[in-house]
N, C-alpha and C positions, 0 to 999 in steps of 0.2 A: 399961746403957752396950754398945756394940758393941767384941766382941774385935778389938783391933787387928791380932791375926795373920792375921784373916779378910779384910783390906782394907789389907795394907800395897803397898807400891811395887814389893817383889821379886817379891812373889806377883801382882801385877796382869801386872808385865813377863813372868811365867814363865808366864801363862795365854797372854797375848798372843801371844808366843813357840810357845808350843805349838798354840795355835788358826790361827795364819798359816802355820806348817808343814804342819798339817794340808790345808790349804786348797791346797798342793801337790802332794796326793796323788792323783794324777788319772788314772784308768782308760785304758788305752790300747784304742780301740777295734777290734774285728776287722776283719781284712781284707776280711771278705764285706758288710760294712753298706752299706747301701744311699747312694751318693753324693747331692748337691744336685744339683737338675737346671742346671745349666750351659747357655747355648745363648752361642757365641761371637758377635762381631760380622759382620755383613752388609753389604756394601760397596753404597752407594744411588747414589752419584752420583762417577764419576772426572772427573780435571782433568789436564789434559797442560800438563807445563811448557813454558815459554819458552825453548825450545833450537833453534838453528838447523840445517838440514842439514847443513851443513859441519860444525858441533860434533859431529853424530850421527858422521858419517861417519869421524872423526880419535880417538873415543873407543877406549880401551884396554882400558877396562872397561865394556860397554855397559849397563850395569844398574846402580842404587843400591839399596841396602837402607836401610832406614830403620827405626827405633824408635818407635812412634806411643801415644802416651797418650791414650785416647779418654775423653772423660767421660760421664755418663749420658743424654746426650741424641744420643751417636753423633758431636759434634764434636770435632776433633781440639784438645785441649789442649796438645799438647808434641809437638814431634818431634826427633829427632836421629838424624845420619849412622852406621850401624853399619860399612857397607862402600861406600865413595865410588867414583865414576867416574873419579879422579885428577885432575878438572879441577873447581878451585874455585867457577868459575860456574856451572857446571852443576849442581854440587850446592846450590849455593844455589837455583838455580832449581827443582831438584826439592823443597827443603824448602817455596819460596814455595806449590809448588803442592798440597804434602801438606796444609799448613793449611788449605786448602778443599773436602779430602775430605768426603764427607758418609758415615755410615754408621749400620745400624741399630742400636743401642746392644748389648751383651753384656746378658745377663738371668742372675738367678739365682732358681730358684723364681719366675719370673714377673717379677721385680723387677728393674728397669733399675739396672746397678752399673757402674762405672768398670772400664777394660781396659786392658792393654799390649799392643800386638802388634807383630810384624813385619812389614815391608810393602815389596815389591821392585817399584819401576818399573823396565822394561825401555824400554832408550833406542836401539833399533834404527832404520834407516834407513826409508824406506818401502819398502812391499813393492808391487807390481802386483795390480790387482784380482784378486778371488777368479774360478777357471777358472767356477764356475758360482754363480748367483745362489743368496743366502740359506746359503753355506757357507764360513765365514770361512777364509781362508787361516793355518796357522799360522806363526809366526815360527820362524826357523831356531834349532834349540835350543832352543824353548818343550816343555816338557811337561807334561802332564796332573798334578793332584793328585792324589794318592793316598788323601785322607781327606777330610773336611769341609772345604769352602774357598768363597772366594766369588771370583768372577774378574771383571772387566770384559772382555767381548766386543771384541777391537779392531774386529772389522766393524760392531758394534752403537753405537760410538762414534766413529767417524772416517769420513770418507768415501772412497772409492776410491782409491788415489795419496796419499791425504795421511801425514804423519808417524805412525808407528804409535806408541804408548805402551798397554803392558800392566801391568797391577797384579794383584798375587796375593798374598792372605793366609789362609792355613791354619792351623787350629786344631790346636794340636800338644800344649801343656799346660795346665790349669789349677791353681792353687795348691789345695791339698789335695784333688785329685782323682785317681782310680786313675790308675795309667799306662800304661792301656791303651787310655785317650784318645790318646796320642801317635800322631801321623801327620805323613808327610812330614817336612821340615828346618827349617821356618819356625814360630814360634813366637808363641803367643798365651796371654798370661799374664792371666788374671781375677783381680782385685783385690777381693774381697768388701767390699761397704761396707753397713752395716745404714741402714737409712731414717732419716731424722730423727727424733729425738724431743721435739722443739718446733716452736713456730711459726715461730720466725726462727733460721735460721743462716746467717752468711757464709763462703763457701769462696773462698780465693783461688787461682787457679791458677798452673802453675810457670811459663809464659810470660810471665804478669803479674807475677810477685813479681821476675824477672830483669830486667824493663825499665821498671820504675816510677820515674820519674826521684825525686831526694831520699833513697832509701833505700839504696844501694849494693847492690842488690839482697839487701836484709835481708827475710825474709818476715813477722818480726814487726813490722819498724817499717812495713808496707806498711797494716798495721790501721789508723794515724793516719788513715788516708785513708776509713775505713768511718764509716757513719750511726753516730751515738751517741756518738763517741768524741772527749771533749775533749782540747786540748791544754796538758800539762802544763806546769807552771812551769819555765823557762829550765835546762838541763842537769841536768835530773830526769828518770830512767828510769823514769816511772810510766804506767800505764795510767788514767786517768780513764773510766768508763763511766755514760754516762746520769746522770750527778750523782751516782753514790757516790762516797766515798773511794777512795783507789788501793787502799788494804788488803783492799778488800770483793772486789777481781777476782784471779781466780786464773790460775794458768796450770800447764797441766800437759804433761808429756813422756812419750808412752806412757803416760799415767794416771798418773805419779806427779807428786805437786805438788811443784814447784817454788819456792824462795823469792826469786830474783831471774830478770828477765826480759830485763833489759838488762845490759851491761857500764857502765864510767862514763858517768852522765848522759844515757844513751841514746844513746850511739855506735853500737852494734851491740847484737843480740841474742846470748844465750851459746847457741845453737843455730844454726850455719850453714844457710843454706836447702838446701844442695847434699844434707844429709841428710835431707831432709822428702820424706815421701809425702803429705803433705796438712797443712793448716791451715786452723782453723774457729774461727769467731769466736761466742758466744752473746752477745750484748747486754743478754738478759734471759732471764726465764722459761725459762731452762732444765731439761733434766728431771731426773729424781729422783735420774740416778746421780751427781749432783753435790751437794754440800752442803759445808756450815760457811761458806759465803759469799753475801753478798745483793748483788754487782755484777753482773760479767760473767763469761766463761770463756771460757780461750782454751788450743786442745788442739793439741799438736803432735805427730804421730804419724812416728818415724822409720819409713825405709824398708826393704825389704829389701836385703842384700848381692846382688849381682849373683850370677848360677847358673852363668854360665860364663865362664872366661878370666878375667882381671885387668885393671883399669883404674884411673886415676888422676887426680885434678886437681888444678894448682898455680896460685894465684891469689894477686897480688901488688898491692896499690894502696897510697895515701896514708896509709891507716888502719891494716892489718895484713896477715900473708902467713898463708897456710892452705895446709892440703893435705888431700886424701882419697886413699884407697887402699883398694880394695874386689877380692874376687876368690874364686873357688871353691875347698874344700879337699875336694875329690871329690864325687860325686854329690849327696850330703845336706848339706853341711855348707858354712859360707861366713862368710865375715867382711868387717868393714869399720872400719877404723882413719882417723881423722879430727884434726887440730890445729889450732889459730890462736895467733899470736902478736902483739901489737900493735906498732907502729911510733910510739904516741904519743910514746913517752919520748924520741924520738930530735929532736923539733921543739919541744914542749911543753914541757919543761923550760928551754931557753933562756927560752922565754916568762916562765915564772916567775922565772928569775934575771934577766932585764931589769927588773919590776917590784920588784927588791930582796928576792927572795926565794930563798935557799940551799935547793938542790933537795939532798937526801940519797940519795932514790930517785925517779926521774920517774914518772909515770903510765904503767902497765904492765897491762894483762889480757893471760891465758892463757884459754885453754879446751881440752877434749879431750872426744873420743867414741870409744869402742870397742863393736862390735856384734860377737858371735859366735853363728851362728844354725843349727839343727840339724832337718832332717826327720825324727822318728822313724818315721814311718811316711805313708803318704799322708793321713791326716788328723791327725796329732799334729807340732805344731812348739815345739821348745823356742828360747827365745831369753834368752841371757845380755847385757844392756848396763851398760855403766859410762862415765857422763860427768860433768863438773865444770867448773869456771870458777874463777876467781882474779883478784880488780882489788887493787892496793895502790900508796900513794904513802905521800912521807914528804917533808916541806917543815920548814925554820925560819924563821919570819917575823919579820924585823926590825924592823920598823916595827908594831906591835900597832894595832889596832882603835882608833879615837879614841873610838867609842861604849861599846867593850867591851874593855879592858885584859888581858881574860882571853885573849882570840882573840890569842894572839900566842905566840913562842918557838916550841917544837917543834909540828909538828900530823903525824899521821899516821892512816892509813886502811888498812885491809884488809877486803874480802867476799869469803867463798869457801863454794862447797859442793860438794858429790859426791852422787851417787846411784846406787847398786848395784842392779841389779833381775834377778832370774830370773821368767821370764813363761812359761806353757805356754798353748799356744791347740789345743783339741780341737774336732775336728767328730764328736762321738759318733754320731750318724746323721744321716739325713737331716730337715733342719730343727731340728738340736740342737746347740747349740755350746756350749760352757764353755772360757771364759777365766779364767785365776787368775795372779796376779801379788803377788810379794812385794819389798820395798823398803826396805832401808838407806841411810840418808844422814846426812852431817855437815854441818853448817854452822859459820861462822867469823863473826865480825863483831867488829872493833877498831878503835876511835876513839879517839884520844888527842888533845886540845887544850891546852897548857899542862900544868898540873898535873891538870885534868880528865881522866877516862877512861871509857869504856863497851867491856866486853870480854864476851861472851858466846859460849861452845861450845854447839851442840845437835846430839845424837843423836836420829834419827828410826825409825820403825819403820812403814811404810806394809804394807798389806795390801787385795789386792781379788779377790773371786771373784764372778765373771758367769757366769749362766745365760741363753741367749736360747733359746727354744723357741716352733717355729710351728706353733700349732694348727689349722692349715689356709690356705686362700689369705686367710680374712679377719681371722685374731686371730694375734697373735705377744703372747707374756707374757716380760717381761724381770725378771729378779730377781737381788740380791747383796748382798754384805756389801763393808762400808766401813771399815778399822779404822786408825787413827792413834795412836802411842805417841810420845810424846817427854820428851828429857829434857834442861835444862838447869843450864849451869853460870855463872851471871851475876856479875859484879865490878863494881861502878859508883862513881865520884865524881863527880857532876854537880847540878848547880842542881836545886832542887825542881821538879818538874814543872809547867808551867802552869796557871792555873786556868781554868775557863770564861771565856771573853770575853779572858781575857788575851793579851797579845803575845808571844809567848818573848824572851828576853833584856830589856837586858842582863843578864850575870851577875854583873859586879863588888859588887853590894852584895848580894848572896843568897848565904847560906852552904851550902857545898856539901855532901851528903848522902853517906854511902860504903854500900855496899850488895852484901853478898853474901849470896847466895840459889842453891840448889839443886832448883828445883821439877822435879814432873814432872807429865805432863797426860796420860790415856787418853780417846780419843774414839771410842767404836764406833759404827758407823751400819748400818742396812740399808735397802734400798729395794726397790721393785717397782714394774713401770711393764706396761699393757696397753695393746696397740696394736691396735686395731680397726680393719677397713675394711668397714661394712657394704654400702656400695653402692658402686661404681667411681668415684674420684674423691674421696672421703672417708674421713680418715682421722680418728679421734679415740684420744686417748692420754691416758687418765686414769694418774695416779700418784700416791705416797704415801713417804715419807721419815722414817724414825725414828732420831734421835740421842741420845746420853748424851756429855755432858760432865764429865768426873771434876771440871774446872777449879770448877764449881758445885753438881755433884751434880743436876743438870736433865737431864729428858728432855723433848723438844721433837718433835713429831711435825707432818709439813710436807706436807699435800695440795695436788696439781698438776693441771693440765690444760691440755691443746693441742688446738686442731684445725685442720686443714689441709682446705680443701673447693674442689675444682677445680667452680666454678659453669660452667664453659663450658671443653671440653677440648677442642675444635677448632672451626677449623681453628688459632686461636689461642687458649692457657690462660688463665683469668682465675681466679685464685684468693684465694678469702679465709681468712684466717688470724686466730688468737685464743687468747689463754692466760690464765689465772691461777693464780696460784701463792702460797705461804707457804715465807719463807725464814727459817732462822735462823743465824747467826754468833756462836761463841763469843768473848768477850771476847778483845782483845791481851794477851800475858803481863804488860806494864807496866800493866795494869788489873786482873789477878786472880793472877796467880801470883807475884809478888815479896812479896806483903803478903795475909796469910791472915786479916788483922784484919776484913776485909770482905769480904762475896759479889757480885759483879757478874754479874746474867742475862746471857744470851745476847740479842743484840740480834734484832729482829725487823723483816720488811720483807713486805710485800705487793705483787706485782707483777701489773699487769692489761696487755693490750695487745690492740690490732685493729688490723688491717690489710688491704692488698689487694696482689697480684701480678697484672700484667698483661702476657702475652707481645707483643710487637708484632712482631717477625719471629723467625727459627727463633734467632737471637743476641741479637735487643735485647728487654730488658724493663726496666719500670718497676716501683718497688715504694714504695708510702706506708702508714707505721704510726703510730699514737699509742700513747703509752706513758703510764703513770700508775705510780708507787710512794711508799708510803707506810712509813716508819721509826719503829720502834717500839723503847723500853727502851734508846735509845744511852746509851753511859755518858759521865758528865760529871763533869770534874773540879774539887769542891769547894775552899774555903781551907783553909789551911795545919793541919794534925793532927799534933799532936806525938808523937800514938802511931801514927802512920803512917810506915813505913820510907821511903816516897819523900816525905813531905812533904805529901801531898794524900792525899783519902777520894777514890772514885769512888761514884756511885751510877747509876741506870737511869733518870733525870728526863727525858734527852732526847728529843724523837720531830722528825720532819722529814719532807720530801716532794720528788719529784722529779717534773716532768712535761714533755711534751713530744711535740713529733712528727719523724719521719725520711721524707725525701724519697730517694731513687735510682734514676736514668737508667744503666744498664749495658749497653754492648755487650761481648758476651763473646768470645773469642780464637776464631779460627775461620771465621769468618762475612767472611775478609777480610785484607788487610794491618793492618786498623786494630783496637786493641780499648781501651777508657776507660769513664769513670764519672763521672758528678755526682752526689754526694753533699751534701744540705741537713739539717741538724740544728737545730729550735728546741726549747729546753728553759728551766727555769726549776727551782732546786735550794733550798730552803730548810730551815732548822731551828731550833728553839728550844729552851733549856734549864730547861723546865718547860710544865706544861700550859694555861696562863694567860696568858703572854708573847704578845709579838708575834713573827711568825716573820722571821727574817733571813736573807740572804743566805748560802749556805754557801760556804766556802772555796773550790770546785773549780766554781762556776756559771760557766757561760759561754752566753750567751745565741743567738748566732748561730755555727754553726759551715757552712762552704763549704769543700766539696774537687771540685777537677777535675783528674782525671787521662787522660790519653791518650797514644798509642804508636802510630806508623806503621811498619809494614815498607816500606823502600824499594828493597828489591829489592838482588842483589849482596851479601848480607850487611849492610846498614846497615840500623840503623832510629833514628828520631828521636821522642823524649816530650818532654812538660812536665807537669807539676803546680802548681797554684794550689792556697792555703790560704787563708781568712780567717778570722779567731777575736777576737769579740769579747773584752776585755781582760777578766783575771782580776781578782777582787776581791781588794783590799789594806785593811789598817787605815791610816787616813793619820796622819801625826804633826801635833799643831796646836802642838806647841812644845819646850822641852827646859829641862832645869835641870843646871847644871853642879855635879860633885861635884870639889871642890877637893883634897880629901884623897886620891881614887883617880886626879885628873888626867884625868876624862873626862866625857862628857856622857852625862846619862840623857833621852831622849825621852820626851815625856808624847804619847800618841795619844789619839784621838777615842773617844768614850766608846763607842761602837757598833763591835763586831769588822766588819771587812770590809765597812764602809759606803762605802768608796771605791772605784776601778774603774781599773786601769790602761789606756793607751791600747789600741786595738785591734791584732792584730797579722797580719800579711801575707806571704806569703811564696812566691818562683816559683822552682820548679827546673827544670833542662833537663836531657838524656841525649842523648849521642849513642853509640851502639854500633855497631863493624864487627866481624863475624867471619869469618874464613878456615877453611873446612875444608878438611883434606886427609883423604889415606885412613886413615891411624890415629890421628888427632888432629884435633881443632878449637881454633881460638886466637880469643879475643875480648879486643879494646880497646875501653875503654869512658872516657867524658866526661862527670862527674856533676857539674853546676854546683849549688851550694844558696846 
């Protein structure tokens, strides 16, 4: 028999806390360590804004200073005015021209990376021809840069006597680079980004997020139009990816797992888009740094606060009001605060009252974010992040449901979570980076329906320590620890959990079970991945992940592999991509933690994918990919068990499969006034609760999914966009009759023998959006109409 003192929850928590604290003891790199080799962007193609000579001669400020966000191909992904000309129409023309600029991308150690630069357009009137051929005349007041710069020579881009437009971008500072790189007074901020560690990763750029119709500018909701993403049931904020159940897909904010992606029913995400630096969506075959899930992965990276001055955003629409304020607290410290509160209670409460429902607390949601960031030195940055969300509602239903009388009386619900994270990012030397984070979290769930209730408070501790080391130009190794500890306080009074093939409800004829439990779980993991580039254009990415789940005492080993091969690199890139991997997911709390009478193993899934990407132009590409997933050891709820706390027992008899293909044609921003994409998914997902029975359609199966998105910049601050979606109807279990219970005064429906054997009508949706932006010297004002 094991000594209980050697494996007590208290001891495990103490060991976890000590281990995670040790992760944060990072050595500070010496000042004379070599820096990464960073090369700033270089202008390749200049563009003249459409400005008349009359406008040029009347300008009080003959230049416009912009902040440009450049992607890894050197295209302008986003632009905003830092110093305007004082004329809104002129600033709008400059922004339109900036979108068509082309750069040679910034690189770090030879790898293209995104960059943020300040870029000035000079809008002086036309000058006479140069007095000597081949020697360009210099504009009045124009001075040469004092350091590395990229300049368009006016004489080389315009004819003699034509209106003259010069553009200069000078490298001034790169993140985590010694201060002696600072030159001139215009800055380039290079944001390092590791190459993808998987075969397929979708990134959505800032300009796309703000203008996609039907999303209210919400980045996370923009994922709904990506390949492989099915439409969830109405008013449910869920992510259904490649046939997997919603709980199989994980959402991370700065590497911290969060329990909720959306507020009430998917109205909006819990993190405003204004705070995001990057949103990445991995529909499957993700790298070894992610575990405990077998669906997809969504990662949201919060941007750094501005390094100079102060700025703010205020936005009000029909759903909510929000604010963002940020600024510098000295040369090394900066902050950002944001908050949002919904207006839904102002009008939805009246809707409930009009249907005979009394409202005690109308639906309302909050979320908040705070970031404090400090540069310890040129190579080490410390960030403190605090985020959270809170949704709540309370109603009194005077007319109980005819099928389920218990669904009446007082109804209330609340979901909330917080995350407090301390993160240290250190570049120890050239090619060696160490990132560590420890995150404490709380979660609250409260649901009351009449006499029944479900109450759960959760406390989590997450720790991650990752080292990324370059072994030369042809190899990079990544390794890390990923630890999760959670403690639950659960109180339930509910009808027994539905068994396999049983439709939930009604509850009036089912005796309620009362559960009081305080389970805990400890799930440490370790991972490693090697990124090899044996020849130019070929990337091989083998990896492995090892996890332990204290829930069932099992250790799982997940080997994974991905490759990307540029079969043709020029003039139009053709890339083959393939991936294979094993993924394990521990059981849900209701399946394992509430009752120790039985042990449920972790579910397993095998992912395979094969595809091709073809670049058609510098901004237009097409991607075709096939995927296949197998699910093993799926939990299955069996018949009533009097010894079980929740009235059923679980085993791992379930298995399933999902397969299909994805097609995406995408025109990226920066290639003109238009951006958009067309995505089509053909898929099938099935499962069976035994190894010999027939496969049946999964609850989340949707055969055809079509999304078309487009937006065009009309000039003068106007833009117009549309989105169309078509989705095959979701499966459902049809009713074939009903039985009346005279004692209860209600009907009990009789369902078809086969669960999810029917299908709802197909869904189609058309959204339109119109934006108008007014640009002023110190602010920008945007109004939009989003029709869904």
